[in-house]
Backbone as a printed PyTorch tensor [residue, N CA C, xyz], in Angstrom:
tensor([[[-12.7220,  59.6910,  -8.5130],
         [-12.4700,  59.7370,  -8.0800],
         [-13.2330,  58.7690,  -6.9750]],

        [[-14.3540,  58.2550,  -7.4860],
         [-15.0950,  57.4350,  -7.1260],
         [-14.7360,  55.9650,  -7.5310]],

        [[-14.1310,  55.8650,  -8.3990],
         [-13.8790,  54.6860,  -9.0100],
         [-12.1630,  54.1100,  -8.4120]],

        [[-11.6490,  55.3760,  -7.8850],
         [-10.3630,  54.9810,  -7.0250],
         [-10.8200,  54.5110,  -6.1940]],

        [[-12.0830,  55.1080,  -5.1650],
         [-12.6810,  54.2730,  -4.2730],
         [-12.9170,  53.0950,  -3.9860]],

        [[-13.3640,  52.7920,  -5.0480],
         [-13.9410,  51.6680,  -5.2190],
         [-13.2130,  50.1230,  -5.2640]],

        [[-12.0870,  50.4650,  -6.2890],
         [-10.8750,  50.1100,  -6.6640],
         [ -9.8050,  49.2880,  -4.7790]],

        [[ -9.8450,  50.5660,  -4.6850],
         [ -9.3490,  50.5810,  -2.9670],
         [-10.0640,  49.5430,  -2.0380]],

        [[-11.7610,  49.7180,  -2.0140],
         [-11.9550,  49.1860,  -1.4760],
         [-12.3750,  47.4470,  -2.0250]],

        [[-12.1320,  47.4070,  -2.9070],
         [-12.4450,  46.3050,  -4.1540],
         [-10.9310,  45.2850,  -3.4560]],

        [[ -9.6940,  46.1470,  -3.3610],
         [ -8.4030,  45.3480,  -3.0410],
         [ -8.1540,  45.1110,  -1.6120]],

        [[ -8.7790,  46.1850,  -0.6990],
         [ -8.8250,  45.7420,   1.1890],
         [-10.0440,  45.1230,   1.4880]],

        [[-10.8020,  44.4130,   0.5190],
         [-11.8850,  43.3560,   0.6710],
         [-11.1840,  42.0010,   0.1730]],

        [[-10.4880,  41.9960,  -0.9550],
         [ -9.6940,  40.7030,  -1.2770],
         [ -8.8020,  40.2520,  -0.9120]],

        [[ -7.7480,  41.2180,   0.0290],
         [ -6.9410,  41.0890,   0.9200],
         [ -7.6060,  40.5300,   2.2390]],

        [[ -8.4760,  41.0520,   2.5230],
         [ -9.4250,  40.3440,   3.9150],
         [ -9.5150,  38.8990,   3.7250]],

        [[-10.4320,  38.9930,   2.2190],
         [-10.5700,  37.6220,   1.9910],
         [ -9.1630,  36.7750,   1.7620]],

        [[ -7.9150,  37.0940,   1.2520],
         [ -7.1940,  35.8510,   1.4220],
         [ -6.5650,  35.9100,   2.9650]],

        [[ -6.9490,  36.7020,   3.6980],
         [ -6.0740,  36.7400,   4.8710],
         [ -6.8710,  35.5450,   5.8910]],

        [[ -8.2640,  35.9170,   5.4760],
         [ -9.3180,  35.0860,   6.5170],
         [ -9.2160,  33.5030,   5.4650]],

        [[ -8.8810,  33.5690,   4.4280],
         [ -8.8760,  32.0850,   3.5350],
         [ -7.3380,  31.1270,   4.5950]],

        [[ -6.4260,  32.3380,   4.2880],
         [ -5.3080,  31.6010,   5.3200],
         [ -5.2650,  31.2090,   6.6420]],

        [[ -5.8550,  32.1930,   7.7270],
         [ -6.5680,  31.5780,   8.5260],
         [ -7.0930,  30.1780,   8.4090]],

        [[ -8.3730,  30.4300,   8.0070],
         [ -9.6590,  29.5620,   7.8730],
         [ -8.4750,  28.2980,   7.7650]],

        [[ -7.7140,  28.5960,   6.5730],
         [ -7.0300,  27.4120,   6.3390],
         [ -5.8540,  26.5600,   7.5050]],

        [[ -5.3390,  27.1740,   8.3180],
         [ -4.7800,  27.4400,   9.1170],
         [ -5.2140,  26.2130,  10.2480]],

        [[ -6.3530,  26.9730,  10.7300],
         [ -7.4080,  26.5680,  11.3340],
         [ -7.3900,  24.5290,  11.0660]],

        [[ -7.8730,  24.7390,   9.6760],
         [ -8.2150,  23.5960,   9.4930],
         [ -6.9850,  22.3000,   9.4870]],

        [[ -5.6950,  23.2590,   9.4380],
         [ -4.9490,  22.4330,   9.3760],
         [ -4.3960,  21.8340,  11.0770]],

        [[ -4.6960,  22.3340,  11.9790],
         [ -4.7430,  22.3720,  13.1120],
         [ -5.7340,  21.1750,  13.8420]],

        [[ -6.9410,  21.6860,  13.0340],
         [ -8.0770,  20.6520,  13.2950],
         [ -7.1600,  18.9220,  13.1050]],

        [[ -6.9390,  18.8910,  12.0170],
         [ -7.1240,  17.5630,  10.9750],
         [ -5.7340,  17.4220,  12.0880]],

        [[ -4.7000,  17.8540,  12.4070],
         [ -3.3490,  17.2670,  13.2910],
         [ -3.5210,  16.8080,  14.5480]],

        [[ -5.4040,  17.5960,  15.1700],
         [ -6.3160,  17.0140,  16.3230],
         [ -6.4700,  15.6820,  16.4100]],

        [[ -7.4900,  15.5480,  15.2510],
         [ -7.9160,  14.2260,  15.0010],
         [ -6.9660,  13.0120,  14.4830]],

        [[ -6.0920,  13.1470,  13.8880],
         [ -5.0750,  12.5290,  13.5240],
         [ -4.4430,  11.6300,  14.6630]],

        [[ -3.9670,  12.8270,  15.8200],
         [ -3.4780,  12.5090,  17.2860],
         [ -4.3660,  11.7240,  17.5760]],

        [[ -5.5820,  11.9040,  17.5340],
         [ -7.1000,  10.8180,  18.1510],
         [ -6.8960,   9.8640,  17.7310]],

        [[ -6.9330,   9.8810,  16.6760],
         [ -6.6760,   8.6600,  15.5590],
         [ -5.5470,   7.5420,  15.8790]],

        [[ -4.7170,   8.1680,  16.0730],
         [ -3.2140,   7.5860,  16.6900],
         [ -3.4950,   6.6930,  17.7950]],

        [[ -3.7070,   7.7880,  18.2980],
         [ -4.0250,   7.1940,  20.0630],
         [ -5.2210,   5.8690,  20.1150]],

        [[ -5.8930,   6.1350,  19.3780],
         [ -7.2590,   5.2790,  19.6900],
         [ -6.4390,   3.5900,  18.5650]],

        [[ -6.0780,   3.8370,  17.3820],
         [ -5.2980,   2.8890,  16.8320],
         [ -4.3360,   2.0340,  17.8990]],

        [[ -3.4220,   2.6600,  18.4120],
         [ -2.3860,   2.0850,  19.6460],
         [ -2.9650,   1.1560,  20.0450]],

        [[ -4.1370,   1.9450,  21.0190],
         [ -5.0250,   1.3620,  21.9910],
         [ -5.5800,   0.0720,  21.4570]],

        [[ -6.0680,  -0.1480,  20.1730],
         [ -6.8040,  -0.9930,  19.5560],
         [ -5.7460,  -2.2890,  19.6030]],

        [[ -4.8160,  -1.9890,  18.9210],
         [ -3.5690,  -2.6560,  18.9140],
         [ -3.2210,  -3.6950,  20.0450]],

        [[ -2.6780,  -2.5030,  21.1000],
         [ -2.4300,  -3.2240,  22.4380],
         [ -3.6430,  -4.2830,  22.9200]],

        [[ -4.9260,  -3.7710,  22.9160],
         [ -6.0730,  -4.7920,  23.1350],
         [ -5.9410,  -5.9480,  22.3770]],

        [[ -5.5620,  -6.2320,  21.1210],
         [ -5.4920,  -7.1950,  19.9160],
         [ -4.4930,  -8.1350,  20.3650]],

        [[ -3.2720,  -7.4630,  20.7520],
         [ -1.9700,  -8.3210,  20.9950],
         [ -2.2920,  -9.0590,  22.3240]],

        [[ -3.0930,  -8.3890,  23.2230],
         [ -3.4450,  -8.9680,  24.6430],
         [ -4.2980, -10.0880,  24.1980]],

        [[ -5.1370,  -9.6400,  23.5060],
         [ -6.3370, -10.5450,  23.1930],
         [ -5.7340, -11.8830,  22.5120]],

        [[ -4.9230, -11.6940,  21.3850],
         [ -4.1100, -12.7490,  20.8860],
         [ -3.3560, -13.9880,  21.8000]],

        [[ -2.4230, -13.1950,  22.3530],
         [ -2.1250, -13.7080,  23.4540],
         [ -2.6680, -14.7490,  24.4580]],

        [[ -3.5520, -14.5260,  24.9330],
         [ -4.8270, -14.7740,  25.8750],
         [ -4.9440, -16.1210,  25.1510]],

        [[ -5.2080, -16.0540,  23.6750],
         [ -5.9260, -16.9250,  22.8650],
         [ -4.9540, -18.2220,  23.1140]],

        [[ -3.6470, -17.7620,  22.0510],
         [ -2.4300, -18.5500,  22.2140],
         [ -1.8170, -19.4130,  23.4070]],

        [[ -2.3120, -18.5440,  24.4530],
         [ -2.0370, -19.3580,  26.1380],
         [ -2.6590, -20.0930,  26.0030]],

        [[ -4.5730, -20.0530,  25.9610],
         [ -5.3460, -20.9300,  25.9000],
         [ -5.3970, -22.3350,  25.1680]],

        [[ -4.4810, -22.2710,  23.9760],
         [ -4.2910, -23.2580,  23.1640],
         [ -3.6570, -24.0680,  23.4210]],

        [[ -2.2460, -23.5930,  24.2230],
         [ -1.2540, -24.0400,  24.8440],
         [ -1.5510, -24.7620,  25.3580]],

        [[ -2.7410, -24.5860,  26.5090],
         [ -2.9000, -25.2620,  27.8720],
         [ -4.1010, -26.5630,  27.3680]],

        [[ -4.0110, -26.4050,  25.8760],
         [ -5.1830, -27.3400,  25.3780],
         [ -4.7080, -28.4540,  24.8850]],

        [[ -3.3540, -28.0390,  23.8960],
         [ -2.3720, -28.8770,  23.4860],
         [ -1.9160, -29.4690,  24.5740]],

        [[ -1.3120, -28.8770,  25.6300],
         [ -0.4960, -29.9440,  26.6960],
         [ -1.6500, -30.8690,  27.3420]],

        [[ -3.0170, -30.7290,  27.2780],
         [ -3.6460, -31.4470,  28.4860],
         [ -4.1730, -32.5320,  26.9720]],

        [[ -3.8550, -31.9110,  25.3980],
         [ -4.7910, -33.4350,  24.3770],
         [ -3.9200, -34.4580,  24.2940]],

        [[ -2.2070, -33.5550,  24.6370],
         [ -0.5040, -35.0140,  24.5150],
         [ -0.8020, -35.4350,  25.9680]],

        [[ -1.0530, -35.3760,  26.8470],
         [ -1.1560, -35.6410,  27.8670],
         [ -2.3810, -36.8880,  28.1050]],

        [[ -3.1310, -36.3510,  27.5910],
         [ -4.3240, -37.4860,  27.3320],
         [ -4.1540, -38.6400,  26.5240]],

        [[ -3.5250, -38.0730,  24.7630],
         [ -3.0270, -39.0230,  24.1550],
         [ -2.4240, -40.2610,  24.5830]],

        [[ -1.5400, -40.4660,  25.4410],
         [ -0.9470, -41.4010,  25.9730],
         [ -1.6420, -42.2470,  26.7290]],

        [[ -3.2580, -42.6470,  27.1390],
         [ -3.5750, -43.2030,  27.5610],
         [ -4.8270, -43.9210,  26.7880]],

        [[ -5.0070, -42.9370,  25.6590],
         [ -6.0240, -43.4680,  24.3750],
         [ -5.6360, -45.1320,  23.3730]],

        [[ -6.7720, -45.0400,  23.1620],
         [ -6.6620, -46.3120,  22.3280],
         [ -6.0380, -45.3740,  20.6820]],

        [[ -5.5640, -46.7600,  20.3430],
         [ -5.1080, -46.6800,  18.8020],
         [ -6.0580, -45.6340,  18.0270]],

        [[ -6.8110, -45.5300,  18.0950],
         [ -8.2050, -44.8610,  16.8720],
         [ -8.0080, -43.4650,  17.8670]],

        [[ -8.4000, -43.5410,  18.9010],
         [ -8.7290, -42.1780,  19.4910],
         [ -7.4390, -41.1990,  19.3600]],

        [[ -5.9810, -41.8600,  19.7420],
         [ -4.7510, -41.0920,  19.2170],
         [ -4.5810, -40.0550,  17.8140]],

        [[ -5.1450, -40.9350,  17.1850],
         [ -5.0390, -40.2930,  15.7420],
         [ -5.8170, -39.1870,  15.6580]],

        [[ -7.0110, -39.4240,  16.2690],
         [ -8.0860, -38.0870,  16.3380],
         [ -7.1920, -36.7770,  17.1950]],

        [[ -6.4740, -37.5070,  18.2790],
         [ -6.2910, -36.2700,  19.5350],
         [ -5.1970, -35.8240,  18.4770]],

        [[ -4.0070, -36.3600,  17.8440],
         [ -3.2270, -36.3500,  17.2700],
         [ -3.1990, -34.9810,  16.0050]],

        [[ -4.7960, -35.3290,  15.5710],
         [ -4.9440, -34.2660,  14.7070],
         [ -5.7200, -32.9310,  15.4320]],

        [[ -6.0100, -33.2310,  16.3950],
         [ -6.9470, -31.7650,  17.0150],
         [ -5.2620, -31.0160,  17.5230]],

        [[ -4.1100, -31.6170,  17.9520],
         [ -3.0140, -31.2060,  18.4200],
         [ -2.5880, -30.3040,  17.3570]],

        [[ -2.4490, -31.1460,  16.1910],
         [ -1.9310, -30.3750,  14.9560],
         [ -2.3960, -28.9780,  14.6630]],

        [[ -3.5950, -29.1120,  14.6770],
         [ -4.7250, -27.8420,  14.1530],
         [ -3.9570, -26.8460,  15.0120]],

        [[ -4.4010, -27.4400,  16.4270],
         [ -4.3620, -25.9520,  17.7320],
         [ -2.8710, -25.7850,  17.1670]],

        [[ -1.8560, -26.2000,  17.1880],
         [ -0.3000, -25.7560,  16.8240],
         [ -0.0050, -25.4770,  15.7410]],

        [[ -0.9850, -25.5420,  14.5890],
         [ -0.7740, -24.3990,  13.2990],
         [ -1.3410, -23.6980,  13.4690]],

        [[ -3.0760, -23.3090,  14.1780],
         [ -3.6870, -21.8910,  14.4200],
         [ -2.4380, -20.9270,  15.0280]],

        [[ -1.9950, -21.7320,  16.2190],
         [ -1.1060, -20.8900,  17.4280],
         [ -0.1620, -20.7620,  16.3450]],

        [[  0.5820, -20.9020,  15.5330],
         [  1.7630, -20.6300,  15.0240],
         [  1.3220, -19.2930,  13.8780]],

        [[  0.2460, -19.5490,  13.2110],
         [ -0.4120, -18.4250,  12.4810],
         [ -0.8820, -17.4670,  13.3460]],

        [[ -0.9360, -17.5350,  14.9120],
         [ -1.6070, -16.2390,  15.7110],
         [ -0.1250, -15.5710,  15.6830]],

        [[  0.7440, -16.3330,  15.6500],
         [  1.9810, -15.9470,  16.9330],
         [  3.0790, -14.5490,  15.5490]],

        [[  2.3750, -15.0690,  14.5780],
         [  3.0810, -14.4250,  13.2430],
         [  2.4240, -13.4030,  12.9420]],

        [[  1.1550, -13.0410,  13.7420],
         [  0.1220, -11.9610,  13.1210],
         [  0.6210, -10.5430,  14.2180]]])
């Protein structure tokens, strides 16, 4: 009789333990999904900021390129080479940023 009571108690305890483990695992999954959703929102916000900053940099570079091209017409031959080199570097940088 005592042995069967102990056995029944052990079975009931182990069932509760499995049920508790299942509930804990489900809660862990729910928390993990919440963390994932939060991380995704933060990532999307970071990407929007990055794209805006990059677009602003490209626009500023385009303005600089246009100013350099306008100035190069009035410069001496030696200065034109330097300006054209700077223009090429800015255009290359813009091309790289546009691809990202």
